[in-house]
C-alpha positions as CSV (number, residue, x, y, z in Angstrom):
1,M,0.0,0.0,0.0
2,K,1.1,3.6,-0.5
3,C,1.0,6.4,1.9
4,I,2.2,10.0,1.9
5,V,4.1,11.0,5.0
6,P,4.3,14.7,5.8
7,E,7.9,14.7,7.1
8,S,11.0,12.6,7.2
9,G,11.8,10.6,10.3
10,Q,10.9,7.6,12.4
11,Y,7.4,6.1,12.2
12,E,5.7,3.3,14.1
13,I,3.9,0.8,11.9
14,A,1.3,-1.2,14.0
15,L,-1.1,-3.9,13.0
16,F,-4.3,-4.4,15.1
17,D,-7.3,-6.7,15.0
18,L,-10.8,-5.2,15.1
19,K,-10.9,-5.7,18.9
20,G,-8.0,-3.3,19.2
21,N,-5.4,-5.9,20.1
22,L,-1.9,-5.1,18.9
23,L,-0.6,-8.0,16.7
24,K,2.6,-6.5,15.5
25,S,4.6,-3.3,15.8
26,T,7.8,-2.1,14.1
27,N,9.6,1.2,13.6
28,M,10.7,2.4,10.2
29,I,12.4,5.5,8.9
30,F,10.7,7.3,6.0
31,I,11.7,10.2,3.8
32,K,9.0,12.9,3.3
33,G,6.6,12.0,0.5
34,S,5.1,8.8,-0.9
35,V,6.2,5.6,0.7
36,S,5.2,2.0,0.1
37,I,4.5,-0.5,2.9
38,E,4.1,-4.2,2.5
39,E,2.7,-6.3,5.3
40,S,2.0,-10.0,5.1
41,L,-1.1,-11.3,6.8
42,S,-0.4,-15.0,6.0
43,Q,0.0,-15.9,9.7
44,Y,-3.4,-14.4,10.6
45,S,-6.9,-15.7,10.2
46,I,-9.4,-14.4,7.6
47,G,-10.8,-11.1,8.7
48,I,-10.4,-7.4,8.9
49,Y,-7.2,-5.7,10.3
50,L,-6.1,-2.2,10.9
51,L,-2.6,-1.0,9.8
52,Q,-1.6,2.3,11.6
53,I,1.3,4.5,10.6
54,K,2.2,7.2,13.1
55,N,4.8,9.6,14.5
56,K,4.4,12.4,17.0
57,K,2.5,14.6,14.5
58,F,0.9,12.2,12.1
59,V,-1.5,9.2,12.2
60,K,-2.9,7.3,9.3
61,T,-4.9,4.1,9.6
62,F,-5.7,1.7,6.7
63,K,-8.2,-1.1,6.7
64,L,-6.9,-4.5,5.4
65,I,-9.2,-7.3,4.5
66,K,-7.8,-10.9,4.4
67,Q,-10.0,-13.3,2.5
């Protein structure tokens, strides 16, 4: 998936289930602009997940559907 980040720096990438349980979290460094993120859901059950990208000033959440 692609996302536009407003500034360069460290971002937290977090994967949640719909109950709000944190399944996975990692930190990445991005350069301002468009970035691509790949996240495998192969180890998780069929369902809907939320992928959140955030730093101190920015939060963006994506809905992922595993069929």
